[in-house]
CHARMM internal coordinates of N, CA and C (Angstrom, degrees):
IC EDIT
DIST 1 N 1 CA 1.4549
DIST 1 CA 1 C 1.5256
ANGL 1 N 1 CA 1 C 108.65
DIST 1 C 2 N 1.2910
ANGL 1 CA 1 C 2 N 118.30
DIHE 1 N 1 CA 1 C 2 N 136.95
DIST 2 N 2 CA 1.4381
ANGL 1 C 2 N 2 CA 122.60
DIHE 1 CA 1 C 2 N 2 CA 174.56
DIST 2 CA 2 C 1.5181
ANGL 2 N 2 CA 2 C 112.18
DIHE 1 C 2 N 2 CA 2 C -79.93
DIST 2 C 3 N 1.2869
ANGL 2 CA 2 C 3 N 117.89
DIHE 2 N 2 CA 2 C 3 N 151.03
DIST 3 N 3 CA 1.4473
ANGL 2 C 3 N 3 CA 121.87
DIHE 2 CA 2 C 3 N 3 CA -176.66
DIST 3 CA 3 C 1.5668
ANGL 3 N 3 CA 3 C 109.52
DIHE 2 C 3 N 3 CA 3 C -61.81
DIST 3 C 4 N 1.3261
ANGL 3 CA 3 C 4 N 116.64
DIHE 3 N 3 CA 3 C 4 N -30.41
DIST 4 N 4 CA 1.4504
ANGL 3 C 4 N 4 CA 119.99
DIHE 3 CA 3 C 4 N 4 CA 178.45
DIST 4 CA 4 C 1.5017
ANGL 4 N 4 CA 4 C 114.38
DIHE 3 C 4 N 4 CA 4 C -68.87
DIST 4 C 5 N 1.3574
ANGL 4 CA 4 C 5 N 117.18
DIHE 4 N 4 CA 4 C 5 N -15.74
DIST 5 N 5 CA 1.3937
ANGL 4 C 5 N 5 CA 120.09
DIHE 4 CA 4 C 5 N 5 CA 177.72
DIST 5 CA 5 C 1.5125
ANGL 5 N 5 CA 5 C 116.94
DIHE 4 C 5 N 5 CA 5 C -93.73
DIST 5 C 6 N 1.3055
ANGL 5 CA 5 C 6 N 117.56
DIHE 5 N 5 CA 5 C 6 N -4.99
DIST 6 N 6 CA 1.4588
ANGL 5 C 6 N 6 CA 125.30
DIHE 5 CA 5 C 6 N 6 CA 178.25
DIST 6 CA 6 C 1.4915
ANGL 6 N 6 CA 6 C 111.89
DIHE 5 C 6 N 6 CA 6 C -66.42
DIST 6 C 7 N 1.2854
ANGL 6 CA 6 C 7 N 117.10
DIHE 6 N 6 CA 6 C 7 N 122.40
DIST 7 N 7 CA 1.4431
ANGL 6 C 7 N 7 CA 123.19
DIHE 6 CA 6 C 7 N 7 CA 172.67
DIST 7 CA 7 C 1.5650
ANGL 7 N 7 CA 7 C 109.00
DIHE 6 C 7 N 7 CA 7 C -105.85
DIST 7 C 8 N 1.2839
ANGL 7 CA 7 C 8 N 118.47
DIHE 7 N 7 CA 7 C 8 N 112.61
DIST 8 N 8 CA 1.4983
ANGL 7 C 8 N 8 CA 120.26
DIHE 7 CA 7 C 8 N 8 CA -177.64
DIST 8 CA 8 C 1.4803
ANGL 8 N 8 CA 8 C 112.51
DIHE 7 C 8 N 8 CA 8 C -51.85
DIST 8 C 9 N 1.2960
ANGL 8 CA 8 C 9 N 119.86
DIHE 8 N 8 CA 8 C 9 N -38.05
DIST 9 N 9 CA 1.4703
ANGL 8 C 9 N 9 CA 122.00
DIHE 8 CA 8 C 9 N 9 CA -179.72
DIST 9 CA 9 C 1.4984
ANGL 9 N 9 CA 9 C 113.56
DIHE 8 C 9 N 9 CA 9 C -60.95
DIST 9 C 10 N 1.2713
ANGL 9 CA 9 C 10 N 118.54
DIHE 9 N 9 CA 9 C 10 N -24.64
DIST 10 N 10 CA 1.4794
ANGL 9 C 10 N 10 CA 123.51
DIHE 9 CA 9 C 10 N 10 CA 179.92
DIST 10 CA 10 C 1.5062
ANGL 10 N 10 CA 10 C 114.29
DIHE 9 C 10 N 10 CA 10 C -77.89
DIST 10 C 11 N 1.3614
ANGL 10 CA 10 C 11 N 121.16
DIHE 10 N 10 CA 10 C 11 N -7.93
DIST 11 N 11 CA 1.4508
ANGL 10 C 11 N 11 CA 123.43
DIHE 10 CA 10 C 11 N 11 CA -173.25
DIST 11 CA 11 C 1.4785
ANGL 11 N 11 CA 11 C 112.98
DIHE 10 C 11 N 11 CA 11 C -129.38
DIST 11 C 12 N 1.3371
ANGL 11 CA 11 C 12 N 116.70
DIHE 11 N 11 CA 11 C 12 N 147.95
DIST 12 N 12 CA 1.4236
ANGL 11 C 12 N 12 CA 121.97
DIHE 11 CA 11 C 12 N 12 CA 179.61
DIST 12 CA 12 C 1.5238
ANGL 12 N 12 CA 12 C 111.97
DIHE 11 C 12 N 12 CA 12 C -85.27
DIST 12 C 13 N 1.3779
ANGL 12 CA 12 C 13 N 118.64
DIHE 12 N 12 CA 12 C 13 N -25.48
DIST 13 N 13 CA 1.4160
ANGL 12 C 13 N 13 CA 121.08
DIHE 12 CA 12 C 13 N 13 CA -177.69
DIST 13 CA 13 C 1.5631
ANGL 13 N 13 CA 13 C 109.73
DIHE 12 C 13 N 13 CA 13 C -158.36
DIST 13 C 14 N 1.3067
ANGL 13 CA 13 C 14 N 115.46
DIHE 13 N 13 CA 13 C 14 N 171.48
DIST 14 N 14 CA 1.5202
ANGL 13 C 14 N 14 CA 121.12
DIHE 13 CA 13 C 14 N 14 CA -178.06
DIST 14 CA 14 C 1.5429
ANGL 14 N 14 CA 14 C 106.60
DIHE 13 C 14 N 14 CA 14 C -129.38
DIST 14 C 15 N 1.2923
ANGL 14 CA 14 C 15 N 115.31
DIHE 14 N 14 CA 14 C 15 N 121.86
DIST 15 N 15 CA 1.4858
ANGL 14 C 15 N 15 CA 119.81
DIHE 14 CA 14 C 15 N 15 CA 179.34
DIST 15 CA 15 C 1.5622
ANGL 15 N 15 CA 15 C 106.94
DIHE 14 C 15 N 15 CA 15 C -111.41
DIST 15 C 16 N 1.2639
ANGL 15 CA 15 C 16 N 115.48
DIHE 15 N 15 CA 15 C 16 N 130.48
DIST 16 N 16 CA 1.4484
ANGL 15 C 16 N 16 CA 119.22
DIHE 15 CA 15 C 16 N 16 CA -179.85
DIST 16 CA 16 C 1.5594
ANGL 16 N 16 CA 16 C 110.17
DIHE 15 C 16 N 16 CA 16 C -119.79
DIST 16 C 17 N 1.2933
ANGL 16 CA 16 C 17 N 116.89
DIHE 16 N 16 CA 16 C 17 N 113.58
DIST 17 N 17 CA 1.4629
ANGL 16 C 17 N 17 CA 118.79
DIHE 16 CA 16 C 17 N 17 CA -176.85
DIST 17 CA 17 C 1.5488
ANGL 17 N 17 CA 17 C 110.11
DIHE 16 C 17 N 17 CA 17 C -75.80
DIST 17 C 18 N 1.3500
ANGL 17 CA 17 C 18 N 114.65
DIHE 17 N 17 CA 17 C 18 N 159.05
DIST 18 N 18 CA 1.4544
ANGL 17 C 18 N 18 CA 120.52
DIHE 17 CA 17 C 18 N 18 CA 176.50
DIST 18 CA 18 C 1.5544
ANGL 18 N 18 CA 18 C 106.68
DIHE 17 C 18 N 18 CA 18 C -76.51
DIST 18 C 19 N 1.3013
ANGL 18 CA 18 C 19 N 111.24
DIHE 18 N 18 CA 18 C 19 N -173.78
DIST 19 N 19 CA 1.5147
ANGL 18 C 19 N 19 CA 114.65
DIHE 18 CA 18 C 19 N 19 CA 178.93
DIST 19 CA 19 C 1.5645
ANGL 19 N 19 CA 19 C 109.66
DIHE 18 C 19 N 19 CA 19 C -178.82
DIST 19 C 20 N 1.2840
ANGL 19 CA 19 C 20 N 113.91
DIHE 19 N 19 CA 19 C 20 N -172.82
DIST 20 N 20 CA 1.5533
ANGL 19 C 20 N 20 CA 119.26
DIHE 19 CA 19 C 20 N 20 CA -178.83
DIST 20 CA 20 C 1.4983
ANGL 20 N 20 CA 20 C 106.55
DIHE 19 C 20 N 20 CA 20 C -119.23
DIST 20 C 21 N 1.3555
ANGL 20 CA 20 C 21 N 110.86
DIHE 20 N 20 CA 20 C 21 N 144.75
DIST 21 N 21 CA 1.4930
ANGL 20 C 21 N 21 CA 117.70
DIHE 20 CA 20 C 21 N 21 CA 178.57
DIST 21 CA 21 C 1.5409
ANGL 21 N 21 CA 21 C 109.70
DIHE 20 C 21 N 21 CA 21 C -61.84
DIST 21 C 22 N 1.3199
ANGL 21 CA 21 C 22 N 118.27
DIHE 21 N 21 CA 21 C 22 N -31.84
DIST 22 N 22 CA 1.4641
ANGL 21 C 22 N 22 CA 120.91
DIHE 21 CA 21 C 22 N 22 CA -177.25
DIST 22 CA 22 C 1.5333
ANGL 22 N 22 CA 22 C 111.88
DIHE 21 C 22 N 22 CA 22 C -64.18
DIST 22 C 23 N 1.3101
ANGL 22 CA 22 C 23 N 115.14
DIHE 22 N 22 CA 22 C 23 N -24.75
DIST 23 N 23 CA 1.5345
ANGL 22 C 23 N 23 CA 122.28
DIHE 22 CA 22 C 23 N 23 CA -177.67
DIST 23 CA 23 C 1.4582
ANGL 23 N 23 CA 23 C 110.40
DIHE 22 C 23 N 23 CA 23 C -102.10
DIST 23 C 24 N 1.3450
ANGL 23 CA 23 C 24 N 121.55
DIHE 23 N 23 CA 23 C 24 N 6.98
DIST 24 N 24 CA 1.4666
ANGL 23 C 24 N 24 CA 120.29
DIHE 23 CA 23 C 24 N 24 CA 170.60
DIST 24 CA 24 C 1.5618
ANGL 24 N 24 CA 24 C 112.56
DIHE 23 C 24 N 24 CA 24 C 99.40
DIST 24 C 25 N 1.3506
ANGL 24 CA 24 C 25 N 116.49
DIHE 24 N 24 CA 24 C 25 N 6.42
DIST 25 N 25 CA 1.4619
ANGL 24 C 25 N 25 CA 117.36
DIHE 24 CA 24 C 25 N 25 CA -176.70
DIST 25 CA 25 C 1.5538
ANGL 25 N 25 CA 25 C 111.41
DIHE 24 C 25 N 25 CA 25 C -54.62
DIST 25 C 26 N 1.2944
ANGL 25 CA 25 C 26 N 114.45
DIHE 25 N 25 CA 25 C 26 N -48.90
DIST 26 N 26 CA 1.4930
ANGL 25 C 26 N 26 CA 115.47
DIHE 25 CA 25 C 26 N 26 CA -170.97
DIST 26 CA 26 C 1.5384
ANGL 26 N 26 CA 26 C 110.39
DIHE 25 C 26 N 26 CA 26 C -64.83
DIST 26 C 27 N 1.3347
ANGL 26 CA 26 C 27 N 116.52
DIHE 26 N 26 CA 26 C 27 N -37.85
DIST 27 N 27 CA 1.4990
ANGL 26 C 27 N 27 CA 122.05
DIHE 26 CA 26 C 27 N 27 CA 177.12
DIST 27 CA 27 C 1.5213
ANGL 27 N 27 CA 27 C 109.22
DIHE 26 C 27 N 27 CA 27 C -57.78
DIST 27 C 28 N 1.3516
ANGL 27 CA 27 C 28 N 116.00
DIHE 27 N 27 CA 27 C 28 N -46.88
DIST 28 N 28 CA 1.4347
ANGL 27 C 28 N 28 CA 118.55
DIHE 27 CA 27 C 28 N 28 CA -178.26
DIST 28 CA 28 C 1.4952
ANGL 28 N 28 CA 28 C 114.30
DIHE 27 C 28 N 28 CA 28 C -75.33
DIST 28 C 29 N 1.3413
ANGL 28 CA 28 C 29 N 120.56
DIHE 28 N 28 CA 28 C 29 N -39.10
DIST 29 N 29 CA 1.4570
ANGL 28 C 29 N 29 CA 122.85
DIHE 28 CA 28 C 29 N 29 CA -176.12
DIST 29 CA 29 C 1.5096
ANGL 29 N 29 CA 29 C 108.57
DIHE 28 C 29 N 29 CA 29 C -70.99
DIST 29 C 30 N 1.2982
ANGL 29 CA 29 C 30 N 121.16
DIHE 29 N 29 CA 29 C 30 N -35.43
DIST 30 N 30 CA 1.4919
ANGL 29 C 30 N 30 CA 123.55
DIHE 29 CA 29 C 30 N 30 CA -176.56
DIST 30 CA 30 C 1.5102
ANGL 30 N 30 CA 30 C 111.85
DIHE 29 C 30 N 30 CA 30 C -97.61
DIST 30 C 31 N 1.3293
ANGL 30 CA 30 C 31 N 117.09
DIHE 30 N 30 CA 30 C 31 N 7.41
DIST 31 N 31 CA 1.5165
ANGL 30 C 31 N 31 CA 120.11
DIHE 30 CA 30 C 31 N 31 CA 174.99
DIST 31 CA 31 C 1.4977
ANGL 31 N 31 CA 31 C 107.90
DIHE 30 C 31 N 31 CA 31 C -64.72
DIST 31 C 32 N 1.3377
ANGL 31 CA 31 C 32 N 116.97
DIHE 31 N 31 CA 31 C 32 N 137.79
DIST 32 N 32 CA 1.4762
ANGL 31 C 32 N 32 CA 121.25
DIHE 31 CA 31 C 32 N 32 CA -177.58
DIST 32 CA 32 C 1.5186
ANGL 32 N 32 CA 32 C 112.60
DIHE 31 C 32 N 32 CA 32 C -54.27
DIST 32 C 33 N 1.2949
ANGL 32 CA 32 C 33 N 116.16
DIHE 32 N 32 CA 32 C 33 N -37.29
DIST 33 N 33 CA 1.5549
ANGL 32 C 33 N 33 CA 118.44
DIHE 32 CA 32 C 33 N 33 CA -176.41
DIST 33 CA 33 C 1.6219
ANGL 33 N 33 CA 33 C 106.95
DIHE 32 C 33 N 33 CA 33 C -66.78
DIST 33 C 34 N 1.3264
ANGL 33 CA 33 C 34 N 115.35
DIHE 33 N 33 CA 33 C 34 N -41.29
DIST 34 N 34 CA 1.4829
ANGL 33 C 34 N 34 CA 117.72
DIHE 33 CA 33 C 34 N 34 CA 177.09
DIST 34 CA 34 C 1.5120
ANGL 34 N 34 CA 34 C 112.25
DIHE 33 C 34 N 34 CA 34 C -62.74
DIST 34 C 35 N 1.3170
ANGL 34 CA 34 C 35 N 116.07
DIHE 34 N 34 CA 34 C 35 N -42.93
DIST 35 N 35 CA 1.4981
ANGL 34 C 35 N 35 CA 120.47
DIHE 34 CA 34 C 35 N 35 CA 178.40
DIST 35 CA 35 C 1.5053
ANGL 35 N 35 CA 35 C 110.15
DIHE 34 C 35 N 35 CA 35 C -64.49
DIST 35 C 36 N 1.2858
ANGL 35 CA 35 C 36 N 117.54
DIHE 35 N 35 CA 35 C 36 N -36.55
DIST 36 N 36 CA 1.4602
ANGL 35 C 36 N 36 CA 122.46
DIHE 35 CA 35 C 36 N 36 CA 175.95
DIST 36 CA 36 C 1.4663
ANGL 36 N 36 CA 36 C 113.38
DIHE 35 C 36 N 36 CA 36 C -61.90
DIST 36 C 37 N 1.3469
ANGL 36 CA 36 C 37 N 115.66
DIHE 36 N 36 CA 36 C 37 N -41.82
DIST 37 N 37 CA 1.4236
ANGL 36 C 37 N 37 CA 124.11
DIHE 36 CA 36 C 37 N 37 CA 179.16
DIST 37 CA 37 C 1.5187
ANGL 37 N 37 CA 37 C 110.72
DIHE 36 C 37 N 37 CA 37 C -63.03
DIST 37 C 38 N 1.3405
ANGL 37 CA 37 C 38 N 114.55
DIHE 37 N 37 CA 37 C 38 N -43.82
DIST 38 N 38 CA 1.4601
ANGL 37 C 38 N 38 CA 121.76
DIHE 37 CA 37 C 38 N 38 CA 178.69
DIST 38 CA 38 C 1.5306
ANGL 38 N 38 CA 38 C 106.10
DIHE 37 C 38 N 38 CA 38 C -61.09
DIST 38 C 39 N 1.3217
ANGL 38 CA 38 C 39 N 120.36
DIHE 38 N 38 CA 38 C 39 N -48.30
DIST 39 N 39 CA 1.4711
ANGL 38 C 39 N 39 CA 121.56
DIHE 38 CA 38 C 39 N 39 CA -178.99
DIST 39 CA 39 C 1.5611
ANGL 39 N 39 CA 39 C 110.15
DIHE 38 C 39 N 39 CA 39 C -61.22
DIST 39 C 40 N 1.2848
ANGL 39 CA 39 C 40 N 116.41
DIHE 39 N 39 CA 39 C 40 N -37.66
DIST 40 N 40 CA 1.5304
ANGL 39 C 40 N 40 CA 122.69
DIHE 39 CA 39 C 40 N 40 CA 178.65
DIST 40 CA 40 C 1.5484
ANGL 40 N 40 CA 40 C 109.73
DIHE 39 C 40 N 40 CA 40 C -60.03
DIST 40 C 41 N 1.3504
ANGL 40 CA 40 C 41 N 114.65
DIHE 40 N 40 CA 40 C 41 N -47.69
DIST 41 N 41 CA 1.4471
ANGL 40 C 41 N 41 CA 116.80
DIHE 40 CA 40 C 41 N 41 CA -178.06
DIST 41 CA 41 C 1.5615
ANGL 41 N 41 CA 41 C 108.59
DIHE 40 C 41 N 41 CA 41 C -68.85
DIST 41 C 42 N 1.2826
ANGL 41 CA 41 C 42 N 119.24
DIHE 41 N 41 CA 41 C 42 N -40.20
DIST 42 N 42 CA 1.4399
ANGL 41 C 42 N 42 CA 123.13
DIHE 41 CA 41 C 42 N 42 CA 176.15
DIST 42 CA 42 C 1.4838
ANGL 42 N 42 CA 42 C 113.53
DIHE 41 C 42 N 42 CA 42 C -59.93
DIST 42 C 43 N 1.3484
ANGL 42 CA 42 C 43 N 118.73
DIHE 42 N 42 CA 42 C 43 N -45.38
DIST 43 N 43 CA 1.4141
ANGL 42 C 43 N 43 CA 120.52
DIHE 42 CA 42 C 43 N 43 CA 177.44
DIST 43 CA 43 C 1.5031
ANGL 43 N 43 CA 43 C 116.22
DIHE 42 C 43 N 43 CA 43 C -64.42
DIST 43 C 44 N 1.3846
ANGL 43 CA 43 C 44 N 114.45
DIHE 43 N 43 CA 43 C 44 N -23.54
DIST 44 N 44 CA 1.4360
ANGL 43 C 44 N 44 CA 119.35
DIHE 43 CA 43 C 44 N 44 CA 174.09
DIST 44 CA 44 C 1.5911
ANGL 44 N 44 CA 44 C 114.57
DIHE 43 C 44 N 44 CA 44 C -90.14
DIST 44 C 45 N 1.3648
ANGL 44 CA 44 C 45 N 112.11
DIHE 44 N 44 CA 44 C 45 N 7.88
DIST 45 N 45 CA 1.4769
ANGL 44 C 45 N 45 CA 120.96
DIHE 44 CA 44 C 45 N 45 CA -179.21
DIST 45 CA 45 C 1.5313
ANGL 45 N 45 CA 45 C 110.35
DIHE 44 C 45 N 45 CA 45 C 54.39
DIST 45 C 46 N 1.3259
ANGL 45 CA 45 C 46 N 116.37
DIHE 45 N 45 CA 45 C 46 N 41.17
DIST 46 N 46 CA 1.4647
ANGL 45 C 46 N 46 CA 119.62
DIHE 45 CA 45 C 46 N 46 CA 174.21
DIST 46 CA 46 C 1.4588
ANGL 46 N 46 CA 46 C 110.13
DIHE 45 C 46 N 46 CA 46 C -100.53
DIST 46 C 47 N 1.3342
ANGL 46 CA 46 C 47 N 116.54
DIHE 46 N 46 CA 46 C 47 N 143.21
DIST 47 N 47 CA 1.4958
ANGL 46 C 47 N 47 CA 118.28
DIHE 46 CA 46 C 47 N 47 CA -178.49
DIST 47 CA 47 C 1.5050
ANGL 47 N 47 CA 47 C 112.48
DIHE 46 C 47 N 47 CA 47 C -61.21
DIST 47 C 48 N 1.3590
ANGL 47 CA 47 C 48 N 114.19
DIHE 47 N 47 CA 47 C 48 N 145.43
DIST 48 N 48 CA 1.3912
ANGL 47 C 48 N 48 CA 123.85
DIHE 47 CA 47 C 48 N 48 CA 179.67
DIST 48 CA 48 C 1.5415
ANGL 48 N 48 CA 48 C 105.92
DIHE 47 C 48 N 48 CA 48 C -126.65
DIST 48 C 49 N 1.2979
ANGL 48 CA 48 C 49 N 121.11
DIHE 48 N 48 CA 48 C 49 N 115.92
DIST 49 N 49 CA 1.4295
ANGL 48 C 49 N 49 CA 125.88
DIHE 48 CA 48 C 49 N 49 CA -179.51
DIST 49 CA 49 C 1.5312
ANGL 49 N 49 CA 49 C 107.45
DIHE 48 C 49 N 49 CA 49 C -108.46
DIST 49 C 50 N 1.3773
ANGL 49 CA 49 C 50 N 115.12
DIHE 49 N 49 CA 49 C 50 N 137.72
DIST 50 N 50 CA 1.4299
ANGL 49 C 50 N 50 CA 120.27
DIHE 49 CA 49 C 50 N 50 CA 177.10
DIST 50 CA 50 C 1.5387
ANGL 50 N 50 CA 50 C 108.68
DIHE 49 C 50 N 50 CA 50 C -127.49
DIST 50 C 51 N 1.3492
ANGL 50 CA 50 C 51 N 114.73
DIHE 50 N 50 CA 50 C 51 N 153.53
DIST 51 N 51 CA 1.3808
ANGL 50 C 51 N 51 CA 124.00
DIHE 50 CA 50 C 51 N 51 CA 174.54
DIST 51 CA 51 C 1.5112
ANGL 51 N 51 CA 51 C 112.74
DIHE 50 C 51 N 51 CA 51 C -111.14
DIST 51 C 52 N 1.2266
ANGL 51 CA 51 C 52 N 122.28
DIHE 51 N 51 CA 51 C 52 N 125.10
DIST 52 N 52 CA 1.5002
ANGL 51 C 52 N 52 CA 126.52
DIHE 51 CA 51 C 52 N 52 CA 176.61
DIST 52 CA 52 C 1.5489
ANGL 52 N 52 CA 52 C 110.74
DIHE 51 C 52 N 52 CA 52 C 50.02
DIST 52 C 53 N 1.2918
ANGL 52 CA 52 C 53 N 116.98
DIHE 52 N 52 CA 52 C 53 N -121.96
DIST 53 N 53 CA 1.4799
ANGL 52 C 53 N 53 CA 122.45
DIHE 52 CA 52 C 53 N 53 CA -171.88
DIST 53 CA 53 C 1.4978
ANGL 53 N 53 CA 53 C 113.32
DIHE 52 C 53 N 53 CA 53 C -68.80
DIST 53 C 54 N 1.3351
ANGL 53 CA 53 C 54 N 120.40
DIHE 53 N 53 CA 53 C 54 N -8.53
DIST 54 N 54 CA 1.4634
ANGL 53 C 54 N 54 CA 121.63
DIHE 53 CA 53 C 54 N 54 CA 179.20
DIST 54 CA 54 C 1.5228
ANGL 54 N 54 CA 54 C 111.21
DIHE 53 C 54 N 54 CA 54 C -63.07
DIST 54 C 55 N 1.3585
ANGL 54 CA 54 C 55 N 117.87
DIHE 54 N 54 CA 54 C 55 N -24.33
DIST 55 N 55 CA 1.4212
ANGL 54 C 55 N 55 CA 123.03
DIHE 54 CA 54 C 55 N 55 CA -178.89
DIST 55 CA 55 C 1.5626
ANGL 55 N 55 CA 55 C 109.87
DIHE 54 C 55 N 55 CA 55 C -61.06
DIST 55 C 56 N 1.3832
ANGL 55 CA 55 C 56 N 117.50
DIHE 55 N 55 CA 55 C 56 N -23.94
DIST 56 N 56 CA 1.4153
ANGL 55 C 56 N 56 CA 119.49
DIHE 55 CA 55 C 56 N 56 CA 179.02
DIST 56 CA 56 C 1.5228
ANGL 56 N 56 CA 56 C 112.25
DIHE 55 C 56 N 56 CA 56 C -64.78
DIST 56 C 57 N 1.2739
ANGL 56 CA 56 C 57 N 116.00
DIHE 56 N 56 CA 56 C 57 N -27.57
DIST 57 N 57 CA 1.5062
ANGL 56 C 57 N 57 CA 119.94
DIHE 56 CA 56 C 57 N 57 CA 179.40
DIST 57 CA 57 C 1.5285
ANGL 57 N 57 CA 57 C 110.13
DIHE 56 C 57 N 57 CA 57 C -67.10
DIST 57 C 58 N 1.3308
ANGL 57 CA 57 C 58 N 116.07
DIHE 57 N 57 CA 57 C 58 N -40.11
DIST 58 N 58 CA 1.4397
ANGL 57 C 58 N 58 CA 121.13
DIHE 57 CA 57 C 58 N 58 CA 174.42
DIST 58 CA 58 C 1.5128
ANGL 58 N 58 CA 58 C 114.19
DIHE 57 C 58 N 58 CA 58 C -66.09
DIST 58 C 59 N 1.3648
ANGL 58 CA 58 C 59 N 113.82
DIHE 58 N 58 CA 58 C 59 N -43.33
DIST 59 N 59 CA 1.4794
ANGL 58 C 59 N 59 CA 116.50
DIHE 58 CA 58 C 59 N 59 CA 176.78
DIST 59 CA 59 C 1.5250
ANGL 59 N 59 CA 59 C 113.89
DIHE 58 C 59 N 59 CA 59 C -64.75
DIST 59 C 60 N 1.3506
ANGL 59 CA 59 C 60 N 115.35
DIHE 59 N 59 CA 59 C 60 N -27.72
DIST 60 N 60 CA 1.4676
ANGL 59 C 60 N 60 CA 121.19
DIHE 59 CA 59 C 60 N 60 CA -177.76
DIST 60 CA 60 C 1.5638
ANGL 60 N 60 CA 60 C 110.45
DIHE 59 C 60 N 60 CA 60 C -60.92
DIST 60 C 61 N 1.3292
ANGL 60 CA 60 C 61 N 111.50
DIHE 60 N 60 CA 60 C 61 N -32.33
DIST 61 N 61 CA 1.5622
ANGL 60 C 61 N 61 CA 116.13
DIHE 60 CA 60 C 61 N 61 CA -175.98
DIST 61 CA 61 C 1.5161
ANGL 61 N 61 CA 61 C 108.91
DIHE 60 C 61 N 61 CA 61 C -116.84
DIST 61 C 62 N 1.3360
ANGL 61 CA 61 C 62 N 114.64
DIHE 61 N 61 CA 61 C 62 N 22.56
DIST 62 N 62 CA 1.5013
ANGL 61 C 62 N 62 CA 119.96
DIHE 61 CA 61 C 62 N 62 CA 174.36
DIST 62 CA 62 C 1.5278
ANGL 62 N 62 CA 62 C 115.79
DIHE 61 C 62 N 62 CA 62 C 55.90
DIST 62 C 63 N 1.3540
ANGL 62 CA 62 C 63 N 116.41
DIHE 62 N 62 CA 62 C 63 N 26.63
DIST 63 N 63 CA 1.4518
ANGL 62 C 63 N 63 CA 118.55
DIHE 62 CA 62 C 63 N 63 CA 175.12
DIST 63 CA 63 C 1.5298
ANGL 63 N 63 CA 63 C 113.62
DIHE 62 C 63 N 63 CA 63 C -63.46
DIST 63 C 64 N 1.3041
ANGL 63 CA 63 C 64 N 114.78
DIHE 63 N 63 CA 63 C 64 N -26.55
DIST 64 N 64 CA 1.5007
ANGL 63 C 64 N 64 CA 119.58
DIHE 63 CA 63 C 64 N 64 CA -171.97
DIST 64 CA 64 C 1.4990
ANGL 64 N 64 CA 64 C 107.79
DIHE 63 C 64 N 64 CA 64 C -82.58
DIST 64 C 65 N 1.3277
ANGL 64 CA 64 C 65 N 120.40
DIHE 64 N 64 CA 64 C 65 N -12.43
DIST 65 N 65 CA 1.4271
ANGL 64 C 65 N 65 CA 122.62
DIHE 64 CA 64 C 65 N 65 CA 179.90
DIST 65 CA 65 C 1.5284
ANGL 65 N 65 CA 65 C 114.07
DIHE 64 C 65 N 65 CA 65 C -58.83
DIST 65 C 66 N 1.2514
ANGL 65 CA 65 C 66 N 117.44
DIHE 65 N 65 CA 65 C 66 N 126.16
DIST 66 N 66 CA 1.5020
ANGL 65 C 66 N 66 CA 123.43
DIHE 65 CA 65 C 66 N 66 CA -178.02
DIST 66 CA 66 C 1.5259
ANGL 66 N 66 CA 66 C 112.32
DIHE 65 C 66 N 66 CA 66 C 65.03
DIST 66 C 67 N 1.3904
ANGL 66 CA 66 C 67 N 120.50
DIHE 66 N 66 CA 66 C 67 N 18.59
DIST 67 N 67 CA 1.4822
ANGL 66 C 67 N 67 CA 122.96
DIHE 66 CA 66 C 67 N 67 CA 176.91
DIST 67 CA 67 C 1.4788
ANGL 67 N 67 CA 67 C 109.92
DIHE 66 C 67 N 67 CA 67 C -114.36
DIST 67 C 68 N 1.2243
ANGL 67 CA 67 C 68 N 117.59
DIHE 67 N 67 CA 67 C 68 N 159.26
DIST 68 N 68 CA 1.4509
ANGL 67 C 68 N 68 CA 122.94
DIHE 67 CA 67 C 68 N 68 CA 178.99
DIST 68 CA 68 C 1.5591
ANGL 68 N 68 CA 68 C 104.86
DIHE 67 C 68 N 68 CA 68 C -87.46
DIST 68 C 69 N 1.3613
ANGL 68 CA 68 C 69 N 115.50
DIHE 68 N 68 CA 68 C 69 N 125.99
DIST 69 N 69 CA 1.4287
ANGL 68 C 69 N 69 CA 119.16
DIHE 68 CA 68 C 69 N 69 CA 175.32
DIST 69 CA 69 C 1.5074
ANGL 69 N 69 CA 69 C 110.38
DIHE 68 C 69 N 69 CA 69 C -121.29
DIST 69 C 70 N 1.2977
ANGL 69 CA 69 C 70 N 115.98
DIHE 69 N 69 CA 69 C 70 N 142.50
DIST 70 N 70 CA 1.4029
ANGL 69 C 70 N 70 CA 120.27
DIHE 69 CA 69 C 70 N 70 CA -178.96
DIST 70 CA 70 C 1.5356
ANGL 70 N 70 CA 70 C 109.78
DIHE 69 C 70 N 70 CA 70 C -113.55
DIST 70 C 71 N 1.2922
ANGL 70 CA 70 C 71 N 117.56
DIHE 70 N 70 CA 70 C 71 N 134.41
DIST 71 N 71 CA 1.4195
ANGL 70 C 71 N 71 CA 124.17
DIHE 70 CA 70 C 71 N 71 CA -177.42
DIST 71 CA 71 C 1.4883
ANGL 71 N 71 CA 71 C 109.53
DIHE 70 C 71 N 71 CA 71 C -111.43
END
COOR INIT
IC SEED 1 N 1 CA 1 C
IC BUILD
């Protein structure tokens, strides 16, 4: 499925895996469409899980502000 096809209403949560810069993780995680999808899940109060460096995408748009984050 392509990211543009994701409908937030169809999902209970959003999980973002970590990755490596050499394999394009940063380009994908900080892509405006990805950040928009994170904002959409957040605005619907749906859980967002991240693995390793994927948390930086949430921090980039301040989704973690006033939220409980587990390390």
